[in-house]
C-alpha positions as CSV (number, residue, x, y, z in Angstrom):
1,X,-7.4,-2.7,-15.7
2,X,-5.2,-3.8,-12.7
3,X,-3.0,-1.4,-10.9
4,X,-0.5,-2.7,-8.4
5,X,0.1,-1.0,-5.1
6,X,3.8,-1.0,-4.8
7,X,6.2,-0.2,-1.9
8,X,8.2,2.9,-3.3
9,X,11.6,3.7,-2.2
10,X,10.7,5.6,0.9
11,X,14.2,7.3,1.2
12,X,14.5,5.8,4.8
13,X,17.9,4.4,4.1
14,X,18.2,0.8,5.5
15,X,15.5,0.8,8.1
16,X,13.2,-1.8,7.7
17,X,9.8,-0.9,6.5
18,X,6.6,-2.6,8.2
19,X,3.0,-2.7,6.9
20,X,1.2,-1.3,10.1
21,X,-2.4,-1.3,9.0
22,X,-4.7,-1.7,6.2
23,X,-6.8,1.5,5.9
24,X,-9.1,0.2,3.1
25,X,-10.7,-3.4,3.1
26,X,-10.9,-5.7,0.0
27,X,-14.0,-4.6,-2.1
28,X,-13.8,-0.9,-1.0
29,X,-13.8,1.8,-3.7
30,X,-10.6,4.2,-3.7
31,X,-9.9,7.5,-5.2
32,X,-6.6,8.1,-6.6
33,X,-4.6,9.5,-3.6
34,X,-6.9,8.0,-0.9
35,X,-4.7,6.6,2.0
36,X,-4.6,2.9,1.7
37,X,-2.0,1.4,3.8
38,X,-0.1,2.8,6.7
39,X,3.6,2.0,7.0
40,X,6.2,2.1,9.8
41,X,10.0,2.4,9.7
42,X,11.3,2.4,13.4
43,X,9.4,5.7,14.8
44,X,8.3,7.1,11.3
45,X,4.8,6.7,9.9
46,X,4.2,7.1,6.5
47,X,0.7,6.5,4.6
48,X,0.7,5.2,0.9
49,X,-1.8,6.5,-1.4
50,X,-3.7,4.7,-3.9
51,X,-2.0,4.8,-7.5
52,X,-5.3,5.2,-9.3
53,X,-9.1,5.1,-8.8
54,X,-11.0,1.7,-8.4
55,X,-11.6,-1.1,-6.0
56,X,-9.1,-2.7,-4.0
57,X,-9.5,-6.3,-5.0
58,X,-6.7,-8.0,-3.5
59,X,-4.2,-7.8,-0.4
60,X,-0.8,-9.5,-1.3
61,X,0.8,-8.3,2.3
62,X,-0.3,-8.7,5.5
63,X,-0.1,-6.3,9.0
64,X,3.1,-6.4,10.8
65,X,4.9,-8.0,7.7
66,X,8.6,-6.6,6.9
67,X,8.3,-5.3,3.5
68,X,11.0,-4.9,0.4
69,X,11.1,-1.8,-1.8
70,X,9.4,-2.5,-5.1
71,X,7.2,-5.5,-3.3
72,X,3.3,-5.4,-4.6
73,X,1.3,-4.7,-1.4
74,X,-2.3,-5.0,-3.1
75,X,-4.2,-4.7,-6.4
76,X,-6.6,-2.1,-7.4
77,X,-9.1,-2.9,-10.3
78,X,-10.6,0.0,-12.5
79,X,-12.6,0.6,-15.4
80,X,-9.7,2.5,-17.3
């Protein structure tokens, strides 16, 4: 099963959110709740956790890209 890693509303208002750093490489195993990506909005840094356990099979956003709420950043594939 494929699970989307989606940018949620972080409650930061109108501040632009940027993908700072992928903390996991494509092909890496993750456990639900593991930090997968680091986001920044002005002087605020937020880590986005994995929504499920599995393998990060694809990244759909790149570092330094400005993101939109609801945007799919990556895909995690699991046996569930």
